[in-house]
C-alpha positions in Angstrom: -65.9 -1.3 31.6 -66.2 -5.0 31.4 -63.3 -7.3 30.6 -60.6 -4.8 31.6 -57.4 -5.8 33.2 -55.4 -3.6 35.5 -51.7 -4.0 36.0 -49.1 -2.2 38.1 -46.2 -0.9 36.0 -43.1 -0.8 38.2 -41.0 1.2 35.8 -43.6 3.9 35.3 -44.9 3.5 38.8 -48.5 3.7 37.8 -51.5 1.5 37.3 -52.5 0.8 33.7 -55.8 -0.5 32.2 -55.7 -3.0 29.4 -58.4 -4.4 27.1 -59.2 -8.1 27.0 -56.9 -8.5 24.0 -54.0 -6.8 25.8 -54.1 -3.4 24.3 -53.2 -0.5 26.6 -56.4 1.6 27.1 -54.9 4.1 29.5 -52.5 4.7 32.3 -54.3 5.7 35.5 -53.3 6.7 39.0 -49.9 8.5 38.7 -47.1 7.7 41.1 -47.8 10.7 43.3 -51.2 9.1 44.2 -49.8 5.6 44.9 -46.4 6.2 46.5 -45.5 3.1 48.5 -48.5 1.2 47.0 -48.0 -2.2 45.3 -51.3 -3.8 46.4 -54.6 -3.2 44.7 -57.9 -4.9 43.9 -61.0 -4.1 41.8 -64.6 -3.9 43.2 -67.7 -5.0 41.5 -68.1 -1.5 39.9 -64.6 -1.5 38.4 -63.2 0.9 40.9 -59.6 0.4 41.8 -58.9 -0.1 45.5 -55.3 0.6 46.5 -53.5 -0.2 49.7 -51.0 2.5 50.4 -48.5 0.9 52.8 -46.4 4.0 53.5 -49.3 6.4 54.2 -51.4 3.8 56.1 -54.4 4.5 53.8 -56.8 2.8 51.4 -57.5 4.9 48.3 -60.4 4.2 46.1 -60.2 5.4 42.4 -62.7 5.2 39.6 -61.5 3.0 36.7 -60.6 6.3 34.9 -58.2 7.1 37.8 -60.2 9.8 39.6 -59.8 9.6 43.4 -63.2 8.8 44.9 -62.4 8.3 48.6 -59.5 7.9 51.0 -59.8 5.7 54.1 -57.3 6.6 56.8 -56.9 5.8 60.4 -58.7 9.0 61.4 -62.0 7.5 60.3 -61.6 3.9 61.5 -62.2 2.1 64.8 -59.3 0.8 66.8 -59.8 -2.7 65.4 -59.8 -1.4 61.9 -56.7 0.8 62.1 -54.3 0.4 59.2 -50.8 -0.8 59.9 -48.8 -0.9 56.8 -51.5 -2.6 54.6 -49.7 -5.1 52.4 -52.6 -6.9 50.8 -56.1 -6.1 49.7 -59.2 -7.8 48.4 -62.9 -6.9 47.9 -65.5 -9.5 48.7 -68.9 -10.0 46.9 -70.6 -7.7 49.5 -68.1 -4.9 48.5 -66.3 -5.2 51.9 -62.6 -4.4 51.7 -60.4 -7.0 53.3 -57.0 -5.8 54.3 -53.9 -7.7 55.2 -51.6 -5.8 57.5 -47.8 -6.1 57.9 -47.8 -6.2 61.7 -51.3 -7.5 62.7 -54.2 -9.7 61.6 -56.5 -8.9 58.7 -59.3 -6.4 59.0 -62.6 -5.9 57.2 -64.0 -2.5 56.3 -67.5 -2.1 54.9 -67.7 0.5 52.2 
């Protein structure tokens, strides 16, 4: 979907998708899937990339909220290991840039 906005609703503890004029389209990604996550970004396809600080994971959801992929320390190199990810962005090449609580930023090609 083009011109959509995604916001984190702290009271409902979920991500919500809004139209360009501010109308709620749908709530996506329930609290059980984003426990400990307050950081997210969108990729060029409209997927929602969530940094899960407590689980040390990056979770990728479609814009409808379906889990597509989970990136965890089990499938990362030592330099890429997640350490309480507290910020996330996606660059134009679709690389995921992650800010960690206790170390420098890392880059994961996806």
